[in-house]
TORKOL-4160 file (C-alpha; in steps of 0.2 Angstrom, whole numbers, padded with zeros to 4 digits, m for minus):
272
<pt num="1" X="m0124" Y="0085" Z="m0001"/>
<pt num="2" X="m0118" Y="0069" Z="m0008"/>
<pt num="3" X="m0131" Y="0055" Z="m0009"/>
<pt num="4" X="m0129" Y="0044" Z="0006"/>
<pt num="5" X="m0133" Y="0029" Z="m0004"/>
<pt num="6" X="m0119" Y="0033" Z="m0015"/>
<pt num="7" X="m0106" Y="0035" Z="m0001"/>
<pt num="8" X="m0112" Y="0019" Z="0007"/>
<pt num="9" X="m0110" Y="0009" Z="m0009"/>
<pt num="10" X="m0093" Y="0017" Z="m0012"/>
<pt num="11" X="m0087" Y="0013" Z="0005"/>
<pt num="12" X="m0093" Y="m0005" Z="0005"/>
<pt num="13" X="m0085" Y="m0008" Z="m0012"/>
<pt num="14" X="m0068" Y="0000" Z="m0007"/>
<pt num="15" X="m0069" Y="m0009" Z="0010"/>
<pt num="16" X="m0070" Y="m0025" Z="0002"/>
<pt num="17" X="m0054" Y="m0021" Z="m0008"/>
<pt num="18" X="m0045" Y="m0016" Z="0008"/>
<pt num="19" X="m0050" Y="m0032" Z="0017"/>
<pt num="20" X="m0051" Y="m0046" Z="0004"/>
<pt num="21" X="m0049" Y="m0065" Z="0007"/>
<pt num="22" X="m0031" Y="m0068" Z="0011"/>
<pt num="23" X="m0020" Y="m0081" Z="0003"/>
<pt num="24" X="m0020" Y="m0098" Z="0012"/>
<pt num="25" X="m0001" Y="m0101" Z="0012"/>
<pt num="26" X="0004" Y="m0086" Z="0023"/>
<pt num="27" X="0015" Y="m0090" Z="0038"/>
<pt num="28" X="0012" Y="m0082" Z="0054"/>
<pt num="29" X="0027" Y="m0073" Z="0062"/>
<pt num="30" X="0028" Y="m0076" Z="0081"/>
<pt num="31" X="0039" Y="m0065" Z="0091"/>
<pt num="32" X="0039" Y="m0065" Z="0110"/>
<pt num="33" X="0024" Y="m0076" Z="0109"/>
<pt num="34" X="0014" Y="m0063" Z="0099"/>
<pt num="35" X="0007" Y="m0065" Z="0082"/>
<pt num="36" X="0015" Y="m0050" Z="0074"/>
<pt num="37" X="0015" Y="m0053" Z="0055"/>
<pt num="38" X="0011" Y="m0065" Z="0041"/>
<pt num="39" X="0025" Y="m0069" Z="0029"/>
<pt num="40" X="0024" Y="m0077" Z="0012"/>
<pt num="41" X="0031" Y="m0095" Z="0013"/>
<pt num="42" X="0046" Y="m0091" Z="0002"/>
<pt num="43" X="0051" Y="m0076" Z="0014"/>
<pt num="44" X="0048" Y="m0087" Z="0030"/>
<pt num="45" X="0058" Y="m0102" Z="0023"/>
<pt num="46" X="0072" Y="m0089" Z="0018"/>
<pt num="47" X="0073" Y="m0082" Z="0036"/>
<pt num="48" X="0073" Y="m0099" Z="0044"/>
<pt num="49" X="0087" Y="m0105" Z="0033"/>
<pt num="50" X="0098" Y="m0089" Z="0036"/>
<pt num="51" X="0095" Y="m0087" Z="0055"/>
<pt num="52" X="0097" Y="m0100" Z="0068"/>
<pt num="53" X="0086" Y="m0089" Z="0080"/>
<pt num="54" X="0071" Y="m0093" Z="0069"/>
<pt num="55" X="0062" Y="m0109" Z="0067"/>
<pt num="56" X="0047" Y="m0115" Z="0056"/>
<pt num="57" X="0036" Y="m0124" Z="0069"/>
<pt num="58" X="0019" Y="m0130" Z="0066"/>
<pt num="59" X="0017" Y="m0119" Z="0051"/>
<pt num="60" X="0023" Y="m0104" Z="0060"/>
<pt num="61" X="0039" Y="m0094" Z="0059"/>
<pt num="62" X="0045" Y="m0092" Z="0077"/>
<pt num="63" X="0059" Y="m0081" Z="0084"/>
<pt num="64" X="0067" Y="m0091" Z="0099"/>
<pt num="65" X="0082" Y="m0087" Z="0110"/>
<pt num="66" X="0080" Y="m0068" Z="0112"/>
<pt num="67" X="0062" Y="m0067" Z="0118"/>
<pt num="68" X="0066" Y="m0058" Z="0134"/>
<pt num="69" X="0076" Y="m0044" Z="0127"/>
<pt num="70" X="0068" Y="m0030" Z="0116"/>
<pt num="71" X="0085" Y="m0023" Z="0111"/>
<pt num="72" X="0091" Y="m0041" Z="0105"/>
<pt num="73" X="0075" Y="m0044" Z="0095"/>
<pt num="74" X="0077" Y="m0027" Z="0087"/>
<pt num="75" X="0095" Y="m0031" Z="0082"/>
<pt num="76" X="0090" Y="m0047" Z="0075"/>
<pt num="77" X="0075" Y="m0040" Z="0065"/>
<pt num="78" X="0087" Y="m0027" Z="0058"/>
<pt num="79" X="0098" Y="m0041" Z="0052"/>
<pt num="80" X="0083" Y="m0050" Z="0045"/>
<pt num="81" X="0078" Y="m0034" Z="0035"/>
<pt num="82" X="0096" Y="m0032" Z="0028"/>
<pt num="83" X="0096" Y="m0050" Z="0023"/>
<pt num="84" X="0079" Y="m0049" Z="0014"/>
<pt num="85" X="0085" Y="m0033" Z="0005"/>
<pt num="86" X="0101" Y="m0041" Z="0000"/>
<pt num="87" X="0091" Y="m0056" Z="m0007"/>
<pt num="88" X="0079" Y="m0044" Z="m0017"/>
<pt num="89" X="0064" Y="m0049" Z="m0006"/>
<pt num="90" X="0063" Y="m0031" Z="0001"/>
<pt num="91" X="0063" Y="m0016" Z="m0012"/>
<pt num="92" X="0070" Y="0000" Z="m0007"/>
<pt num="93" X="0076" Y="0006" Z="0010"/>
<pt num="94" X="0069" Y="0020" Z="0021"/>
<pt num="95" X="0081" Y="0020" Z="0036"/>
<pt num="96" X="0065" Y="0022" Z="0047"/>
<pt num="97" X="0061" Y="0011" Z="0061"/>
<pt num="98" X="0043" Y="0006" Z="0065"/>
<pt num="99" X="0036" Y="m0004" Z="0080"/>
<pt num="100" X="0033" Y="m0022" Z="0079"/>
<pt num="101" X="0017" Y="m0024" Z="0089"/>
<pt num="102" X="0024" Y="m0011" Z="0101"/>
<pt num="103" X="0041" Y="m0005" Z="0107"/>
<pt num="104" X="0041" Y="m0018" Z="0121"/>
<pt num="105" X="0042" Y="m0031" Z="0107"/>
<pt num="106" X="0055" Y="m0025" Z="0094"/>
<pt num="107" X="0057" Y="m0012" Z="0080"/>
<pt num="108" X="0060" Y="m0015" Z="0061"/>
<pt num="109" X="0065" Y="m0006" Z="0046"/>
<pt num="110" X="0050" Y="0001" Z="0037"/>
<pt num="111" X="0054" Y="m0006" Z="0020"/>
<pt num="112" X="0053" Y="m0024" Z="0027"/>
<pt num="113" X="0036" Y="m0023" Z="0035"/>
<pt num="114" X="0026" Y="m0028" Z="0020"/>
<pt num="115" X="0037" Y="m0043" Z="0016"/>
<pt num="116" X="0035" Y="m0049" Z="0034"/>
<pt num="117" X="0016" Y="m0044" Z="0035"/>
<pt num="118" X="0019" Y="m0034" Z="0051"/>
<pt num="119" X="0005" Y="m0022" Z="0055"/>
<pt num="120" X="0010" Y="m0004" Z="0054"/>
<pt num="121" X="0000" Y="0012" Z="0059"/>
<pt num="122" X="m0002" Y="0028" Z="0049"/>
<pt num="123" X="m0011" Y="0045" Z="0052"/>
<pt num="124" X="m0021" Y="0054" Z="0038"/>
<pt num="125" X="m0028" Y="0072" Z="0039"/>
<pt num="126" X="m0043" Y="0078" Z="0029"/>
<pt num="127" X="m0040" Y="0097" Z="0027"/>
<pt num="128" X="m0056" Y="0106" Z="0023"/>
<pt num="129" X="m0056" Y="0123" Z="0015"/>
<pt num="130" X="m0074" Y="0125" Z="0020"/>
<pt num="131" X="m0089" Y="0113" Z="0021"/>
<pt num="132" X="m0089" Y="0109" Z="0003"/>
<pt num="133" X="m0071" Y="0107" Z="m0002"/>
<pt num="134" X="m0055" Y="0099" Z="0003"/>
<pt num="135" X="m0036" Y="0101" Z="0000"/>
<pt num="136" X="m0029" Y="0086" Z="m0008"/>
<pt num="137" X="m0011" Y="0081" Z="m0014"/>
<pt num="138" X="m0005" Y="0072" Z="m0029"/>
<pt num="139" X="0009" Y="0060" Z="m0025"/>
<pt num="140" X="0025" Y="0062" Z="m0034"/>
<pt num="141" X="0028" Y="0051" Z="m0049"/>
<pt num="142" X="0044" Y="0045" Z="m0041"/>
<pt num="143" X="0035" Y="0037" Z="m0026"/>
<pt num="144" X="0038" Y="0018" Z="m0025"/>
<pt num="145" X="0020" Y="0015" Z="m0020"/>
<pt num="146" X="0005" Y="0023" Z="m0030"/>
<pt num="147" X="0015" Y="0036" Z="m0040"/>
<pt num="148" X="0004" Y="0050" Z="m0047"/>
<pt num="149" X="m0012" Y="0046" Z="m0038"/>
<pt num="150" X="m0021" Y="0058" Z="m0027"/>
<pt num="151" X="m0020" Y="0058" Z="m0008"/>
<pt num="152" X="m0026" Y="0067" Z="0007"/>
<pt num="153" X="m0017" Y="0083" Z="0011"/>
<pt num="154" X="m0007" Y="0074" Z="0024"/>
<pt num="155" X="m0003" Y="0056" Z="0027"/>
<pt num="156" X="0011" Y="0045" Z="0033"/>
<pt num="157" X="0017" Y="0031" Z="0045"/>
<pt num="158" X="0019" Y="0032" Z="0063"/>
<pt num="159" X="0038" Y="0029" Z="0067"/>
<pt num="160" X="0043" Y="0019" Z="0083"/>
<pt num="161" X="0044" Y="0031" Z="0098"/>
<pt num="162" X="0031" Y="0044" Z="0091"/>
<pt num="163" X="0013" Y="0047" Z="0096"/>
<pt num="164" X="m0001" Y="0048" Z="0083"/>
<pt num="165" X="m0001" Y="0067" Z="0087"/>
<pt num="166" X="0017" Y="0069" Z="0085"/>
<pt num="167" X="0017" Y="0059" Z="0069"/>
<pt num="168" X="0003" Y="0070" Z="0062"/>
<pt num="169" X="0011" Y="0086" Z="0066"/>
<pt num="170" X="0028" Y="0081" Z="0058"/>
<pt num="171" X="0019" Y="0074" Z="0042"/>
<pt num="172" X="0009" Y="0090" Z="0041"/>
<pt num="173" X="0025" Y="0101" Z="0041"/>
<pt num="174" X="0034" Y="0090" Z="0029"/>
<pt num="175" X="0020" Y="0087" Z="0016"/>
<pt num="176" X="0011" Y="0103" Z="0016"/>
<pt num="177" X="0022" Y="0116" Z="0026"/>
<pt num="178" X="0007" Y="0116" Z="0038"/>
<pt num="179" X="0010" Y="0119" Z="0057"/>
<pt num="180" X="m0004" Y="0111" Z="0067"/>
<pt num="181" X="0001" Y="0120" Z="0083"/>
<pt num="182" X="m0015" Y="0127" Z="0090"/>
<pt num="183" X="m0026" Y="0121" Z="0076"/>
<pt num="184" X="m0043" Y="0113" Z="0079"/>
<pt num="185" X="m0040" Y="0095" Z="0074"/>
<pt num="186" X="m0054" Y="0083" Z="0076"/>
<pt num="187" X="m0050" Y="0064" Z="0079"/>
<pt num="188" X="m0060" Y="0053" Z="0068"/>
<pt num="189" X="m0062" Y="0034" Z="0067"/>
<pt num="190" X="m0049" Y="0021" Z="0061"/>
<pt num="191" X="m0049" Y="0007" Z="0049"/>
<pt num="192" X="m0038" Y="m0007" Z="0045"/>
<pt num="193" X="m0031" Y="m0012" Z="0027"/>
<pt num="194" X="m0026" Y="m0030" Z="0026"/>
<pt num="195" X="m0023" Y="m0036" Z="0009"/>
<pt num="196" X="m0010" Y="m0044" Z="m0002"/>
<pt num="197" X="0001" Y="m0032" Z="m0012"/>
<pt num="198" X="0016" Y="m0033" Z="m0023"/>
<pt num="199" X="0028" Y="m0032" Z="m0008"/>
<pt num="200" X="0020" Y="m0045" Z="0002"/>
<pt num="201" X="0006" Y="m0041" Z="0014"/>
<pt num="202" X="m0001" Y="m0024" Z="0019"/>
<pt num="203" X="m0008" Y="m0024" Z="0036"/>
<pt num="204" X="m0010" Y="m0006" Z="0042"/>
<pt num="205" X="m0021" Y="0003" Z="0054"/>
<pt num="206" X="m0025" Y="0021" Z="0048"/>
<pt num="207" X="m0031" Y="0034" Z="0060"/>
<pt num="208" X="m0041" Y="0048" Z="0053"/>
<pt num="209" X="m0041" Y="0066" Z="0058"/>
<pt num="210" X="m0050" Y="0082" Z="0052"/>
<pt num="211" X="m0046" Y="0101" Z="0052"/>
<pt num="212" X="m0053" Y="0116" Z="0043"/>
<pt num="213" X="m0039" Y="0128" Z="0037"/>
<pt num="214" X="m0040" Y="0147" Z="0037"/>
<pt num="215" X="m0044" Y="0156" Z="0021"/>
<pt num="216" X="m0029" Y="0161" Z="0011"/>
<pt num="217" X="m0017" Y="0149" Z="0019"/>
<pt num="218" X="m0002" Y="0145" Z="0009"/>
<pt num="219" X="0003" Y="0126" Z="0008"/>
<pt num="220" X="0019" Y="0120" Z="0001"/>
<pt num="221" X="0027" Y="0103" Z="0001"/>
<pt num="222" X="0044" Y="0101" Z="0009"/>
<pt num="223" X="0050" Y="0084" Z="0007"/>
<pt num="224" X="0048" Y="0081" Z="m0012"/>
<pt num="225" X="0035" Y="0067" Z="m0010"/>
<pt num="226" X="0020" Y="0078" Z="m0017"/>
<pt num="227" X="0019" Y="0084" Z="m0034"/>
<pt num="228" X="0004" Y="0096" Z="m0033"/>
<pt num="229" X="m0008" Y="0103" Z="m0019"/>
<pt num="230" X="m0025" Y="0107" Z="m0025"/>
<pt num="231" X="m0042" Y="0113" Z="m0017"/>
<pt num="232" X="m0056" Y="0103" Z="m0025"/>
<pt num="233" X="m0075" Y="0102" Z="m0021"/>
<pt num="234" X="m0081" Y="0086" Z="m0012"/>
<pt num="235" X="m0091" Y="0081" Z="m0027"/>
<pt num="236" X="m0076" Y="0082" Z="m0038"/>
<pt num="237" X="m0066" Y="0072" Z="m0026"/>
<pt num="238" X="m0080" Y="0058" Z="m0024"/>
<pt num="239" X="m0081" Y="0057" Z="m0042"/>
<pt num="240" X="m0062" Y="0055" Z="m0044"/>
<pt num="241" X="m0062" Y="0042" Z="m0030"/>
<pt num="242" X="m0075" Y="0032" Z="m0041"/>
<pt num="243" X="m0063" Y="0034" Z="m0056"/>
<pt num="244" X="m0049" Y="0026" Z="m0046"/>
<pt num="245" X="m0039" Y="0042" Z="m0046"/>
<pt num="246" X="m0036" Y="0042" Z="m0027"/>
<pt num="247" X="m0026" Y="0029" Z="m0017"/>
<pt num="248" X="m0036" Y="0016" Z="m0008"/>
<pt num="249" X="m0031" Y="0023" Z="0009"/>
<pt num="250" X="m0035" Y="0041" Z="0005"/>
<pt num="251" X="m0052" Y="0036" Z="m0003"/>
<pt num="252" X="m0057" Y="0027" Z="0013"/>
<pt num="253" X="m0050" Y="0042" Z="0024"/>
<pt num="254" X="m0061" Y="0054" Z="0014"/>
<pt num="255" X="m0076" Y="0043" Z="0015"/>
<pt num="256" X="m0074" Y="0041" Z="0034"/>
<pt num="257" X="m0074" Y="0059" Z="0037"/>
<pt num="258" X="m0089" Y="0063" Z="0025"/>
<pt num="259" X="m0100" Y="0049" Z="0033"/>
<pt num="260" X="m0095" Y="0054" Z="0051"/>
<pt num="261" X="m0099" Y="0072" Z="0048"/>
<pt num="262" X="m0116" Y="0069" Z="0039"/>
<pt num="263" X="m0121" Y="0054" Z="0050"/>
<pt num="264" X="m0122" Y="0042" Z="0036"/>
<pt num="265" X="m0123" Y="0024" Z="0042"/>
<pt num="266" X="m0108" Y="0013" Z="0036"/>
<pt num="267" X="m0106" Y="m0006" Z="0033"/>
<pt num="268" X="m0103" Y="m0015" Z="0050"/>
<pt num="269" X="m0085" Y="m0016" Z="0055"/>
<pt num="270" X="m0078" Y="m0004" Z="0042"/>
<pt num="271" X="m0074" Y="0011" Z="0053"/>
<pt num="272" X="m0071" Y="0010" Z="0072"/>
């Protein structure tokens, strides 16, 4: 068993990285009277200059004129995302819509979420081989974010219109060739990442799930986003997390599961 003090210290240090003090010049993004994001000042100024439907008011970027129509708000957000991409303020393009707050507010292209500081949701699965080992996956070297780092076996965003369970099942099949139909999946706690990143602001709520896979199961990545799938001891994984070989998200997902399963008390407010 891993020393509980070691787990607490590691979780506290990584939690601080996941929720650092934020820059003071972020501009709140207000849509349908809801605070849905926090954009860098340059991004907010660009949007206000390019789109009459947005105004900079009292230090906030406010969408006006289409507040009563979710379809119109989504169409406007699509135009904003394309403009940001054309101006080089959004890198890449995913052709995947995520919810802005919820479906009643709007949807937006996934690649634009960090530039706008919009909170996204993700699901991650800790796949145990037994009580002392986990299956883990190394991210493809071609991934735009955290290439080559280790991750949980399954992890991905929740697109607009999907439930957490639907997203988890889809990601499991895409990333590991794993069908979760009938599998015993335990729901863990969640935590929020909220930190400045190169693309803008990462604000992400991560939902943790666990399962134990049967002996001899064959796992195979289907979408090209995983380089290697391996089964490693928990001791090896914790040591690798300490060395920075796992993504920050995956590190906290593993620690959430280990501390929950062993009853280790965590820093207040980290996991919910």
